[in-house]
PQR file with spaces between the fields and no chain letter, atoms N, CA, C, O and H, PARSE charges and radii, in Angstrom:
ATOM       1  N    UNK     1      72.582 -126.439   16.553 -0.4000 1.5000
ATOM       2  CA   UNK     1      72.475 -125.243   17.208 -0.0000 2.0000
ATOM       3  C    UNK     1      70.971 -124.822   17.335  0.5500 1.7000
ATOM       4  O    UNK     1      70.529 -124.262   16.332 -0.5500 1.4000
ATOM       5  N    UNK     2      69.995 -125.006   18.509 -0.4000 1.5000
ATOM       6  CA   UNK     2      69.212 -124.358   18.677 -0.0000 2.0000
ATOM       7  C    UNK     2      69.046 -122.884   18.585  0.5500 1.7000
ATOM       8  O    UNK     2      69.989 -122.236   19.039 -0.5500 1.4000
ATOM       9  H    UNK     2      70.354 -125.461   19.324  0.4000 1.0000
ATOM      10  N    UNK     3      67.876 -122.108   18.009 -0.4000 1.5000
ATOM      11  CA   UNK     3      67.259 -121.291   17.686 -0.0000 2.0000
ATOM      12  C    UNK     3      65.770 -120.789   18.578  0.5500 1.7000
ATOM      13  O    UNK     3      64.745 -121.141   17.995 -0.5500 1.4000
ATOM      14  H    UNK     3      67.110 -122.634   17.641  0.4000 1.0000
ATOM      15  N    UNK     4      65.690 -120.513   19.052 -0.4000 1.5000
ATOM      16  CA   UNK     4      64.269 -120.477   20.081 -0.0000 2.0000
ATOM      17  C    UNK     4      63.583 -118.717   19.502  0.5500 1.7000
ATOM      18  O    UNK     4      64.196 -117.661   19.658 -0.5500 1.4000
ATOM      19  H    UNK     4      66.523 -120.227   19.526  0.4000 1.0000
ATOM      20  N    UNK     5      62.561 -118.827   19.016 -0.4000 1.5000
ATOM      21  CA   UNK     5      62.084 -117.787   18.983 -0.0000 2.0000
ATOM      22  C    UNK     5      60.960 -117.164   19.941  0.5500 1.7000
ATOM      23  O    UNK     5      60.135 -117.984   20.343 -0.5500 1.4000
ATOM      24  H    UNK     5      62.063 -119.685   18.890  0.4000 1.0000
ATOM      25  N    UNK     6      60.771 -115.587   20.451 -0.4000 1.5000
ATOM      26  CA   UNK     6      59.556 -115.516   21.295 -0.0000 2.0000
ATOM      27  C    UNK     6      59.053 -114.227   20.469  0.5500 1.7000
ATOM      28  O    UNK     6      59.667 -113.358   19.851 -0.5500 1.4000
ATOM      29  H    UNK     6      61.441 -114.921   20.125  0.4000 1.0000
ATOM      30  N    UNK     7      58.057 -114.396   20.644 -0.4000 1.5000
ATOM      31  CA   UNK     7      57.261 -113.100   20.096 -0.0000 2.0000
ATOM      32  C    UNK     7      56.069 -112.269   21.518  0.5500 1.7000
ATOM      33  O    UNK     7      54.970 -112.719   21.842 -0.5500 1.4000
ATOM      34  H    UNK     7      57.559 -115.103   21.146  0.4000 1.0000
ATOM      35  N    UNK     8      56.584 -111.318   21.968 -0.4000 1.5000
ATOM      36  CA   UNK     8      55.657 -110.617   22.631 -0.0000 2.0000
ATOM      37  C    UNK     8      54.803 -109.604   22.420  0.5500 1.7000
ATOM      38  O    UNK     8      55.232 -108.822   21.571 -0.5500 1.4000
ATOM      39  H    UNK     8      57.477 -110.952   21.705  0.4000 1.0000
ATOM      40  N    UNK     9      54.014 -109.389   22.759 -0.4000 1.5000
ATOM      41  CA   UNK     9      53.375 -107.618   22.609 -0.0000 2.0000
ATOM      42  C    UNK     9      54.048 -106.406   23.623  0.5500 1.7000
ATOM      43  O    UNK     9      53.943 -106.380   24.850 -0.5500 1.4000
ATOM      44  H    UNK     9      53.666 -110.024   23.449  0.4000 1.0000
ATOM      45  N    UNK    10      54.560 -105.699   23.012 -0.4000 1.5000
ATOM      46  CA   UNK    10      55.797 -104.925   23.213 -0.0000 2.0000
ATOM      47  C    UNK    10      55.136 -103.868   24.725  0.5500 1.7000
ATOM      48  O    UNK    10      53.962 -103.497   24.698 -0.5500 1.4000
ATOM      49  H    UNK    10      54.645 -105.720   22.016  0.4000 1.0000
ATOM      50  N    UNK    11      55.765 -103.616   25.550 -0.4000 1.5000
ATOM      51  CA   UNK    11      55.827 -102.930   26.978 -0.0000 2.0000
ATOM      52  C    UNK    11      54.796 -103.993   28.019  0.5500 1.7000
ATOM      53  O    UNK    11      54.372 -103.623   29.113 -0.5500 1.4000
ATOM      54  H    UNK    11      56.718 -103.918   25.572  0.4000 1.0000
ATOM      55  N    UNK    12      54.554 -105.182   27.487 -0.4000 1.5000
ATOM      56  CA   UNK    12      54.099 -106.546   29.017 -0.0000 2.0000
ATOM      57  C    UNK    12      55.257 -106.323   29.731  0.5500 1.7000
ATOM      58  O    UNK    12      55.259 -105.721   30.805 -0.5500 1.4000
ATOM      59  H    UNK    12      54.899 -105.482   26.597  0.4000 1.0000
ATOM      60  N    UNK    13      56.515 -106.896   29.052 -0.4000 1.5000
ATOM      61  CA   UNK    13      57.613 -107.903   30.026 -0.0000 2.0000
ATOM      62  C    UNK    13      58.446 -106.455   30.077  0.5500 1.7000
ATOM      63  O    UNK    13      58.483 -105.465   29.346 -0.5500 1.4000
ATOM      64  H    UNK    13      56.514 -107.384   28.180  0.4000 1.0000
ATOM      65  N    UNK    14      59.091 -106.847   31.316 -0.4000 1.5000
ATOM      66  CA   UNK    14      60.410 -105.194   31.501 -0.0000 2.0000
ATOM      67  C    UNK    14      61.519 -106.381   31.199  0.5500 1.7000
ATOM      68  O    UNK    14      61.149 -107.543   31.033 -0.5500 1.4000
ATOM      69  H    UNK    14      59.061 -107.651   31.910  0.4000 1.0000
ATOM      70  N    UNK    15      62.870 -106.004   31.141 -0.4000 1.5000
ATOM      71  CA   UNK    15      64.289 -106.068   30.984 -0.0000 2.0000
ATOM      72  C    UNK    15      64.313 -107.112   31.555  0.5500 1.7000
ATOM      73  O    UNK    15      64.570 -108.092   30.856 -0.5500 1.4000
ATOM      74  H    UNK    15      63.170 -105.060   31.275  0.4000 1.0000
ATOM      75  N    UNK    16      64.059 -107.328   33.038 -0.4000 1.5000
ATOM      76  CA   UNK    16      64.737 -108.316   34.103 -0.0000 2.0000
ATOM      77  C    UNK    16      64.081 -109.736   33.732  0.5500 1.7000
ATOM      78  O    UNK    16      64.660 -110.822   33.705 -0.5500 1.4000
ATOM      79  H    UNK    16      63.850 -106.531   33.605  0.4000 1.0000
ATOM      80  N    UNK    17      62.359 -109.388   33.377 -0.4000 1.5000
ATOM      81  CA   UNK    17      61.488 -110.160   32.510 -0.0000 2.0000
ATOM      82  C    UNK    17      61.843 -111.442   31.425  0.5500 1.7000
ATOM      83  O    UNK    17      61.841 -112.672   31.377 -0.5500 1.4000
ATOM      84  H    UNK    17      61.888 -108.506   33.399  0.4000 1.0000
ATOM      85  N    UNK    18      62.125 -110.337   30.660 -0.4000 1.5000
ATOM      86  CA   UNK    18      62.993 -110.659   29.450 -0.0000 2.0000
ATOM      87  C    UNK    18      64.122 -111.882   29.818  0.5500 1.7000
ATOM      88  O    UNK    18      63.998 -113.031   29.395 -0.5500 1.4000
ATOM      89  H    UNK    18      62.126 -109.338   30.699  0.4000 1.0000
ATOM      90  N    UNK    19      65.138 -111.470   30.599 -0.4000 1.5000
ATOM      91  CA   UNK    19      66.477 -112.167   31.138 -0.0000 2.0000
ATOM      92  C    UNK    19      65.942 -113.328   31.032  0.5500 1.7000
ATOM      93  O    UNK    19      66.289 -114.146   30.180 -0.5500 1.4000
ATOM      94  H    UNK    19      65.239 -110.536   30.943  0.4000 1.0000
ATOM      95  N    UNK    20      64.587 -113.615   32.315 -0.4000 1.5000
ATOM      96  CA   UNK    20      64.349 -114.741   32.924 -0.0000 2.0000
ATOM      97  C    UNK    20      63.840 -115.577   31.817  0.5500 1.7000
ATOM      98  O    UNK    20      63.996 -116.787   31.977 -0.5500 1.4000
ATOM      99  H    UNK    20      64.305 -112.950   33.007  0.4000 1.0000
ATOM     100  N    UNK    21      63.294 -115.210   30.789 -0.4000 1.5000
ATOM     101  CA   UNK    21      62.146 -115.529   29.703 -0.0000 2.0000
ATOM     102  C    UNK    21      63.458 -116.424   28.747  0.5500 1.7000
ATOM     103  O    UNK    21      63.263 -117.473   28.133 -0.5500 1.4000
ATOM     104  H    UNK    21      63.167 -114.227   30.659  0.4000 1.0000
ATOM     105  N    UNK    22      64.434 -115.871   28.815 -0.4000 1.5000
ATOM     106  CA   UNK    22      66.180 -116.524   28.192 -0.0000 2.0000
ATOM     107  C    UNK    22      66.592 -117.486   29.096  0.5500 1.7000
ATOM     108  O    UNK    22      66.880 -118.619   28.711 -0.5500 1.4000
ATOM     109  H    UNK    22      64.593 -115.019   29.314  0.4000 1.0000
ATOM     110  N    UNK    23      66.652 -117.152   30.272 -0.4000 1.5000
ATOM     111  CA   UNK    23      67.553 -117.865   31.285 -0.0000 2.0000
ATOM     112  C    UNK    23      66.647 -119.204   31.494  0.5500 1.7000
ATOM     113  O    UNK    23      67.261 -120.265   31.606 -0.5500 1.4000
ATOM     114  H    UNK    23      66.418 -116.231   30.585  0.4000 1.0000
ATOM     115  N    UNK    24      65.501 -119.218   31.542 -0.4000 1.5000
ATOM     116  CA   UNK    24      64.671 -120.316   31.816 -0.0000 2.0000
ATOM     117  C    UNK    24      64.137 -121.278   30.201  0.5500 1.7000
ATOM     118  O    UNK    24      63.727 -122.438   30.247 -0.5500 1.4000
ATOM     119  H    UNK    24      65.001 -118.356   31.451  0.4000 1.0000
ATOM     120  N    UNK    25      64.247 -120.638   29.172 -0.4000 1.5000
ATOM     121  CA   UNK    25      64.143 -121.304   27.562 -0.0000 2.0000
ATOM     122  C    UNK    25      65.614 -122.127   27.098  0.5500 1.7000
ATOM     123  O    UNK    25      65.847 -122.945   26.208 -0.5500 1.4000
ATOM     124  H    UNK    25      64.581 -119.696   29.134  0.4000 1.0000
ATOM     125  N    UNK    26      66.500 -121.463   28.191 -0.4000 1.5000
ATOM     126  CA   UNK    26      67.326 -122.157   27.578 -0.0000 2.0000
ATOM     127  C    UNK    26      67.779 -123.619   28.628  0.5500 1.7000
ATOM     128  O    UNK    26      68.282 -124.678   28.252 -0.5500 1.4000
ATOM     129  H    UNK    26      66.311 -120.798   28.914  0.4000 1.0000
ATOM     130  N    UNK    27      67.469 -123.286   29.729 -0.4000 1.5000
ATOM     131  CA   UNK    27      66.999 -124.141   30.823 -0.0000 2.0000
ATOM     132  C    UNK    27      66.667 -125.314   30.642  0.5500 1.7000
ATOM     133  O    UNK    27      67.136 -126.275   31.252 -0.5500 1.4000
ATOM     134  H    UNK    27      67.061 -122.426   30.035  0.4000 1.0000
ATOM     135  N    UNK    28      65.516 -125.364   29.473 -0.4000 1.5000
ATOM     136  CA   UNK    28      64.495 -125.884   29.154 -0.0000 2.0000
ATOM     137  C    UNK    28      65.557 -126.971   27.981  0.5500 1.7000
ATOM     138  O    UNK    28      66.039 -128.072   28.247 -0.5500 1.4000
ATOM     139  H    UNK    28      65.134 -124.583   28.978  0.4000 1.0000
ATOM     140  N    UNK    29      65.647 -126.325   26.913 -0.4000 1.5000
ATOM     141  CA   UNK    29      66.298 -126.945   26.277 -0.0000 2.0000
ATOM     142  C    UNK    29      67.441 -128.000   26.830  0.5500 1.7000
ATOM     143  O    UNK    29      67.572 -129.135   26.371 -0.5500 1.4000
ATOM     144  H    UNK    29      65.256 -125.431   26.697  0.4000 1.0000
ATOM     145  N    UNK    30      68.257 -127.439   27.901 -0.4000 1.5000
ATOM     146  CA   UNK    30      69.736 -128.044   28.190 -0.0000 2.0000
ATOM     147  C    UNK    30      68.311 -129.412   29.189  0.5500 1.7000
ATOM     148  O    UNK    30      68.657 -130.590   29.277 -0.5500 1.4000
ATOM     149  H    UNK    30      68.151 -126.517   28.273  0.4000 1.0000
ATOM     150  N    UNK    31      67.644 -129.204   29.471 -0.4000 1.5000
ATOM     151  CA   UNK    31      66.916 -130.047   30.233 -0.0000 2.0000
ATOM     152  C    UNK    31      67.018 -131.469   29.293  0.5500 1.7000
ATOM     153  O    UNK    31      67.523 -132.526   29.669 -0.5500 1.4000
ATOM     154  H    UNK    31      67.363 -128.247   29.399  0.4000 1.0000
ATOM     155  N    UNK    32      66.501 -131.243   28.194 -0.4000 1.5000
ATOM     156  CA   UNK    32      65.950 -131.505   27.174 -0.0000 2.0000
ATOM     157  C    UNK    32      67.119 -132.298   26.706  0.5500 1.7000
ATOM     158  O    UNK    32      67.150 -133.509   26.923 -0.5500 1.4000
ATOM     159  H    UNK    32      66.091 -130.383   27.889  0.4000 1.0000
ATOM     160  N    UNK    33      68.072 -131.697   26.085 -0.4000 1.5000
ATOM     161  CA   UNK    33      69.576 -132.000   24.886 -0.0000 2.0000
ATOM     162  C    UNK    33      70.560 -132.462   26.124  0.5500 1.7000
ATOM     163  O    UNK    33      70.916 -133.641   26.148 -0.5500 1.4000
ATOM     164  H    UNK    33      68.047 -130.713   25.909  0.4000 1.0000
ATOM     165  N    UNK    34      71.047 -131.477   27.244 -0.4000 1.5000
ATOM     166  CA   UNK    34      72.196 -131.932   27.647 -0.0000 2.0000
ATOM     167  C    UNK    34      72.549 -130.785   28.097  0.5500 1.7000
ATOM     168  O    UNK    34      71.776 -129.864   27.836 -0.5500 1.4000
ATOM     169  H    UNK    34      70.758 -130.519   27.224  0.4000 1.0000
ATOM     170  N    UNK    35      73.685 -130.491   28.827 -0.4000 1.5000
ATOM     171  CA   UNK    35      74.294 -129.744   29.502 -0.0000 2.0000
ATOM     172  C    UNK    35      75.068 -129.008   27.970  0.5500 1.7000
ATOM     173  O    UNK    35      74.824 -127.897   27.498 -0.5500 1.4000
ATOM     174  H    UNK    35      74.313 -131.240   29.039  0.4000 1.0000
ATOM     175  N    UNK    36      75.522 -129.495   27.725 -0.4000 1.5000
ATOM     176  CA   UNK    36      76.342 -129.271   26.144 -0.0000 2.0000
ATOM     177  C    UNK    36      75.458 -128.043   25.335  0.5500 1.7000
ATOM     178  O    UNK    36      76.042 -127.166   24.699 -0.5500 1.4000
ATOM     179  H    UNK    36      75.720 -130.397   28.108  0.4000 1.0000
ATOM     180  N    UNK    37      73.936 -128.111   25.455 -0.4000 1.5000
ATOM     181  CA   UNK    37      73.819 -127.284   24.599 -0.0000 2.0000
ATOM     182  C    UNK    37      73.519 -126.189   24.927  0.5500 1.7000
ATOM     183  O    UNK    37      73.070 -125.503   24.008 -0.5500 1.4000
ATOM     184  H    UNK    37      73.462 -128.823   25.972  0.4000 1.0000
ATOM     185  N    UNK    38      73.594 -125.636   26.070 -0.4000 1.5000
ATOM     186  CA   UNK    38      73.823 -124.518   26.571 -0.0000 2.0000
ATOM     187  C    UNK    38      74.754 -123.248   25.966  0.5500 1.7000
ATOM     188  O    UNK    38      74.372 -122.081   25.882 -0.5500 1.4000
ATOM     189  H    UNK    38      73.959 -126.192   26.817  0.4000 1.0000
ATOM     190  N    UNK    39      75.884 -123.697   25.623 -0.4000 1.5000
ATOM     191  CA   UNK    39      76.476 -122.843   25.142 -0.0000 2.0000
ATOM     192  C    UNK    39      76.168 -122.458   23.379  0.5500 1.7000
ATOM     193  O    UNK    39      76.726 -121.581   22.720 -0.5500 1.4000
ATOM     194  H    UNK    39      76.194 -124.645   25.691  0.4000 1.0000
ATOM     195  N    UNK    40      75.302 -123.249   23.006 -0.4000 1.5000
ATOM     196  CA   UNK    40      74.912 -123.421   21.635 -0.0000 2.0000
ATOM     197  C    UNK    40      73.303 -122.680   21.480  0.5500 1.7000
ATOM     198  O    UNK    40      72.701 -122.562   20.413 -0.5500 1.4000
ATOM     199  H    UNK    40      74.848 -123.962   23.541  0.4000 1.0000
ATOM     200  N    UNK    41      73.041 -122.443   22.193 -0.4000 1.5000
ATOM     201  CA   UNK    41      71.522 -122.020   22.417 -0.0000 2.0000
ATOM     202  C    UNK    41      71.154 -120.685   22.584  0.5500 1.7000
ATOM     203  O    UNK    41      71.318 -119.926   23.540 -0.5500 1.4000
ATOM     204  H    UNK    41      73.530 -122.539   23.061  0.4000 1.0000
ATOM     205  N    UNK    42      70.510 -120.487   21.247 -0.4000 1.5000
ATOM     206  CA   UNK    42      70.172 -119.047   21.285 -0.0000 2.0000
ATOM     207  C    UNK    42      69.023 -118.794   21.244  0.5500 1.7000
ATOM     208  O    UNK    42      68.562 -119.297   20.219 -0.5500 1.4000
ATOM     209  H    UNK    42      70.377 -121.103   20.471  0.4000 1.0000
ATOM     210  N    UNK    43      68.050 -118.122   21.972 -0.4000 1.5000
ATOM     211  CA   UNK    43      66.653 -117.359   21.857 -0.0000 2.0000
ATOM     212  C    UNK    43      67.087 -115.665   22.105  0.5500 1.7000
ATOM     213  O    UNK    43      67.889 -114.959   22.717 -0.5500 1.4000
ATOM     214  H    UNK    43      68.424 -117.713   22.804  0.4000 1.0000
ATOM     215  N    UNK    44      65.986 -115.600   21.200 -0.4000 1.5000
ATOM     216  CA   UNK    44      65.719 -113.777   20.759 -0.0000 2.0000
ATOM     217  C    UNK    44      63.992 -114.000   20.679  0.5500 1.7000
ATOM     218  O    UNK    44      63.280 -114.856   20.154 -0.5500 1.4000
ATOM     219  H    UNK    44      65.335 -116.173   20.703  0.4000 1.0000
ATOM     220  N    UNK    45      63.734 -112.788   21.469 -0.4000 1.5000
ATOM     221  CA   UNK    45      62.526 -112.120   22.033 -0.0000 2.0000
ATOM     222  C    UNK    45      62.713 -111.018   20.765  0.5500 1.7000
ATOM     223  O    UNK    45      63.731 -110.382   20.494 -0.5500 1.4000
ATOM     224  H    UNK    45      64.313 -112.093   21.895  0.4000 1.0000
ATOM     225  N    UNK    46      61.143 -110.989   19.938 -0.4000 1.5000
ATOM     226  CA   UNK    46      60.573 -109.786   19.088 -0.0000 2.0000
ATOM     227  C    UNK    46      59.969 -109.471   19.731  0.5500 1.7000
ATOM     228  O    UNK    46      59.677 -110.216   20.667 -0.5500 1.4000
ATOM     229  H    UNK    46      60.316 -111.505   20.158  0.4000 1.0000
ATOM     230  N    UNK    47      59.363 -108.082   19.629 -0.4000 1.5000
ATOM     231  CA   UNK    47      58.278 -107.322   20.777 -0.0000 2.0000
ATOM     232  C    UNK    47      57.468 -107.112   19.040  0.5500 1.7000
ATOM     233  O    UNK    47      58.055 -107.206   17.962 -0.5500 1.4000
ATOM     234  H    UNK    47      59.601 -107.476   18.869  0.4000 1.0000
ATOM     235  N    UNK    48      56.238 -106.862   19.229 -0.4000 1.5000
ATOM     236  CA   UNK    48      55.246 -106.857   18.160 -0.0000 2.0000
ATOM     237  C    UNK    48      54.131 -105.769   18.899  0.5500 1.7000
ATOM     238  O    UNK    48      53.575 -105.890   19.991 -0.5500 1.4000
ATOM     239  H    UNK    48      55.761 -106.785   20.105  0.4000 1.0000
ATOM     240  N    UNK    49      54.020 -104.677   17.900 -0.4000 1.5000
ATOM     241  CA   UNK    49      53.793 -103.268   17.976 -0.0000 2.0000
ATOM     242  C    UNK    49      52.260 -103.545   18.681  0.5500 1.7000
ATOM     243  O    UNK    49      51.425 -104.258   18.124 -0.5500 1.4000
ATOM     244  H    UNK    49      54.472 -104.579   17.014  0.4000 1.0000
ATOM     245  N    UNK    50      51.984 -102.778   20.173 -0.4000 1.5000
ATOM     246  CA   UNK    50      50.552 -103.457   19.941 -0.0000 2.0000
ATOM     247  C    UNK    50      49.401 -102.936   19.379  0.5500 1.7000
ATOM     248  O    UNK    50      48.997 -101.787   19.200 -0.5500 1.4000
ATOM     249  H    UNK    50      52.662 -102.199   20.626  0.4000 1.0000
ATOM     250  N    UNK    51      48.867 -104.281   19.088 -0.4000 1.5000
ATOM     251  CA   UNK    51      47.526 -103.626   18.112 -0.0000 2.0000
ATOM     252  C    UNK    51      47.715 -104.199   16.837  0.5500 1.7000
ATOM     253  O    UNK    51      46.922 -103.992   15.919 -0.5500 1.4000
ATOM     254  H    UNK    51      49.195 -105.214   19.234  0.4000 1.0000
ATOM     255  N    UNK    52      48.855 -105.004   16.712 -0.4000 1.5000
ATOM     256  CA   UNK    52      49.327 -105.696   15.412 -0.0000 2.0000
ATOM     257  C    UNK    52      49.106 -107.302   15.722  0.5500 1.7000
ATOM     258  O    UNK    52      49.394 -108.072   14.806 -0.5500 1.4000
ATOM     259  H    UNK    52      49.500 -105.172   17.458  0.4000 1.0000
ATOM     260  N    UNK    53      48.756 -107.691   16.597 -0.4000 1.5000
ATOM     261  CA   UNK    53      48.692 -109.378   17.637 -0.0000 2.0000
ATOM     262  C    UNK    53      46.947 -109.148   17.872  0.5500 1.7000
ATOM     263  O    UNK    53      46.223 -108.258   18.317 -0.5500 1.4000
ATOM     264  H    UNK    53      48.522 -107.066   17.341  0.4000 1.0000
ATOM     265  N    UNK    54      46.802 -110.340   17.363 -0.4000 1.5000
ATOM     266  CA   UNK    54      45.353 -110.528   17.115 -0.0000 2.0000
ATOM     267  C    UNK    54      45.174 -111.668   17.808  0.5500 1.7000
ATOM     268  O    UNK    54      46.212 -112.328   17.841 -0.5500 1.4000
ATOM     269  H    UNK    54      47.391 -111.063   17.002  0.4000 1.0000
ATOM     270  N    UNK    55      43.834 -112.396   18.646 -0.4000 1.5000
ATOM     271  CA   UNK    55      43.174 -113.429   19.251 -0.0000 2.0000
ATOM     272  C    UNK    55      41.676 -113.765   19.042  0.5500 1.7000
ATOM     273  O    UNK    55      41.275 -112.833   19.738 -0.5500 1.4000
ATOM     274  H    UNK    55      42.990 -111.860   18.619  0.4000 1.0000
ATOM     275  N    UNK    56      41.087 -114.076   18.829 -0.4000 1.5000
ATOM     276  CA   UNK    56      39.716 -114.665   18.284 -0.0000 2.0000
ATOM     277  C    UNK    56      39.253 -113.549   17.362  0.5500 1.7000
ATOM     278  O    UNK    56      38.072 -113.204   17.403 -0.5500 1.4000
ATOM     279  H    UNK    56      41.414 -114.833   18.263  0.4000 1.0000
ATOM     280  N    UNK    57      40.009 -113.032   16.631 -0.4000 1.5000
ATOM     281  CA   UNK    57      39.464 -111.800   16.097 -0.0000 2.0000
ATOM     282  C    UNK    57      39.363 -111.036   16.127  0.5500 1.7000
ATOM     283  O    UNK    57      38.650 -110.507   15.274 -0.5500 1.4000
ATOM     284  H    UNK    57      40.969 -113.312   16.598  0.4000 1.0000
ATOM     285  N    UNK    58      40.115 -110.093   17.355 -0.4000 1.5000
ATOM     286  CA   UNK    58      40.080 -109.382   18.025 -0.0000 2.0000
ATOM     287  C    UNK    58      41.706 -108.962   18.181  0.5500 1.7000
ATOM     288  O    UNK    58      42.597 -109.792   18.361 -0.5500 1.4000
ATOM     289  H    UNK    58      40.694 -110.522   18.048  0.4000 1.0000
ATOM     290  N    UNK    59      41.958 -107.185   18.053 -0.4000 1.5000
ATOM     291  CA   UNK    59      43.638 -106.829   18.149 -0.0000 2.0000
ATOM     292  C    UNK    59      43.878 -106.772   19.736  0.5500 1.7000
ATOM     293  O    UNK    59      43.112 -106.532   20.669 -0.5500 1.4000
ATOM     294  H    UNK    59      41.234 -106.511   17.907  0.4000 1.0000
ATOM     295  N    UNK    60      44.877 -107.002   19.690 -0.4000 1.5000
ATOM     296  CA   UNK    60      45.124 -107.195   21.404 -0.0000 2.0000
ATOM     297  C    UNK    60      45.943 -105.932   21.194  0.5500 1.7000
ATOM     298  O    UNK    60      46.345 -105.505   20.112 -0.5500 1.4000
ATOM     299  H    UNK    60      45.499 -107.197   18.931  0.4000 1.0000
ATOM     300  N    UNK    61      46.163 -105.304   22.621 -0.4000 1.5000
ATOM     301  CA   UNK    61      46.824 -104.102   22.953 -0.0000 2.0000
ATOM     302  C    UNK    61      47.735 -104.201   23.937  0.5500 1.7000
ATOM     303  O    UNK    61      47.168 -104.981   24.702 -0.5500 1.4000
ATOM     304  H    UNK    61      45.837 -105.651   23.500  0.4000 1.0000
ATOM     305  N    UNK    62      48.662 -103.961   24.378 -0.4000 1.5000
ATOM     306  CA   UNK    62      49.525 -103.885   25.559 -0.0000 2.0000
ATOM     307  C    UNK    62      48.782 -103.659   26.840  0.5500 1.7000
ATOM     308  O    UNK    62      49.138 -104.307   27.824 -0.5500 1.4000
ATOM     309  H    UNK    62      49.122 -103.327   23.756  0.4000 1.0000
ATOM     310  N    UNK    63      47.759 -102.785   26.938 -0.4000 1.5000
ATOM     311  CA   UNK    63      47.092 -102.853   27.777 -0.0000 2.0000
ATOM     312  C    UNK    63      46.032 -103.731   28.365  0.5500 1.7000
ATOM     313  O    UNK    63      45.517 -103.704   29.483 -0.5500 1.4000
ATOM     314  H    UNK    63      47.469 -102.259   26.138  0.4000 1.0000
ATOM     315  N    UNK    64      45.740 -104.881   26.864 -0.4000 1.5000
ATOM     316  CA   UNK    64      44.935 -105.982   27.606 -0.0000 2.0000
ATOM     317  C    UNK    64      45.633 -107.151   27.998  0.5500 1.7000
ATOM     318  O    UNK    64      45.274 -107.859   28.939 -0.5500 1.4000
ATOM     319  H    UNK    64      46.158 -104.904   25.956  0.4000 1.0000
ATOM     320  N    UNK    65      46.813 -107.402   27.154 -0.4000 1.5000
ATOM     321  CA   UNK    65      47.556 -108.163   27.756 -0.0000 2.0000
ATOM     322  C    UNK    65      48.149 -108.225   29.556  0.5500 1.7000
ATOM     323  O    UNK    65      48.414 -109.185   30.280 -0.5500 1.4000
ATOM     324  H    UNK    65      47.105 -106.827   26.390  0.4000 1.0000
ATOM     325  N    UNK    66      48.179 -106.999   29.751 -0.4000 1.5000
ATOM     326  CA   UNK    66      48.831 -106.846   31.088 -0.0000 2.0000
ATOM     327  C    UNK    66      47.388 -107.047   32.260  0.5500 1.7000
ATOM     328  O    UNK    66      47.548 -107.483   33.400 -0.5500 1.4000
ATOM     329  H    UNK    66      47.964 -106.219   29.163  0.4000 1.0000
ATOM     330  N    UNK    67      46.068 -106.646   31.715 -0.4000 1.5000
ATOM     331  CA   UNK    67      44.890 -106.795   32.620 -0.0000 2.0000
ATOM     332  C    UNK    67      45.094 -108.275   32.557  0.5500 1.7000
ATOM     333  O    UNK    67      44.787 -108.853   33.599 -0.5500 1.4000
ATOM     334  H    UNK    67      45.938 -106.292   30.789  0.4000 1.0000
ATOM     335  N    UNK    68      45.561 -109.062   31.537 -0.4000 1.5000
ATOM     336  CA   UNK    68      45.503 -110.722   31.570 -0.0000 2.0000
ATOM     337  C    UNK    68      46.146 -110.655   32.486  0.5500 1.7000
ATOM     338  O    UNK    68      45.602 -110.518   33.582 -0.5500 1.4000
ATOM     339  H    UNK    68      45.811 -108.592   30.691  0.4000 1.0000
ATOM     340  N    UNK    69      47.311 -110.715   32.389 -0.4000 1.5000
ATOM     341  CA   UNK    69      48.504 -110.951   33.694 -0.0000 2.0000
ATOM     342  C    UNK    69      48.199 -111.110   34.662  0.5500 1.7000
ATOM     343  O    UNK    69      48.324 -112.169   35.277 -0.5500 1.4000
ATOM     344  H    UNK    69      47.752 -110.827   31.498  0.4000 1.0000
ATOM     345  N    UNK    70      47.454 -109.558   35.282 -0.4000 1.5000
ATOM     346  CA   UNK    70      47.056 -109.159   36.506 -0.0000 2.0000
ATOM     347  C    UNK    70      45.942 -110.078   36.992  0.5500 1.7000
ATOM     348  O    UNK    70      45.776 -110.446   38.155 -0.5500 1.4000
ATOM     349  H    UNK    70      47.352 -108.698   34.782  0.4000 1.0000
ATOM     350  N    UNK    71      44.893 -110.526   35.485 -0.4000 1.5000
ATOM     351  CA   UNK    71      43.932 -111.509   36.493 -0.0000 2.0000
ATOM     352  C    UNK    71      44.250 -113.148   36.765  0.5500 1.7000
ATOM     353  O    UNK    71      43.671 -113.972   37.473 -0.5500 1.4000
ATOM     354  H    UNK    71      45.028 -110.228   34.540  0.4000 1.0000
ATOM     355  N    UNK    72      45.414 -113.248   35.897 -0.4000 1.5000
ATOM     356  CA   UNK    72      46.076 -114.521   36.027 -0.0000 2.0000
ATOM     357  C    UNK    72      46.889 -114.722   37.940  0.5500 1.7000
ATOM     358  O    UNK    72      46.975 -115.877   38.356 -0.5500 1.4000
ATOM     359  H    UNK    72      45.885 -112.579   35.321  0.4000 1.0000
ATOM     360  N    UNK    73      47.150 -114.112   38.428 -0.4000 1.5000
ATOM     361  CA   UNK    73      48.164 -113.657   39.724 -0.0000 2.0000
ATOM     362  C    UNK    73      47.400 -113.842   40.620  0.5500 1.7000
ATOM     363  O    UNK    73      47.747 -113.625   41.781 -0.5500 1.4000
ATOM     364  H    UNK    73      47.080 -113.174   38.090  0.4000 1.0000
């Protein structure tokens, strides 16, 4: 039974986006292993506190990631 764990910085994704993440990751597992995996694929989302996640030696905050998302769209 696959368990897919996702960590996100808090406050970046809303409930609908998190549901879409769960759905799409489950679909990805099914595309590899077959439809029998759908009912046994677990996806968990854990939110990390703003400022407690870093990249390139610098702490990231919720506003930083929201800015990155906006720039990428």
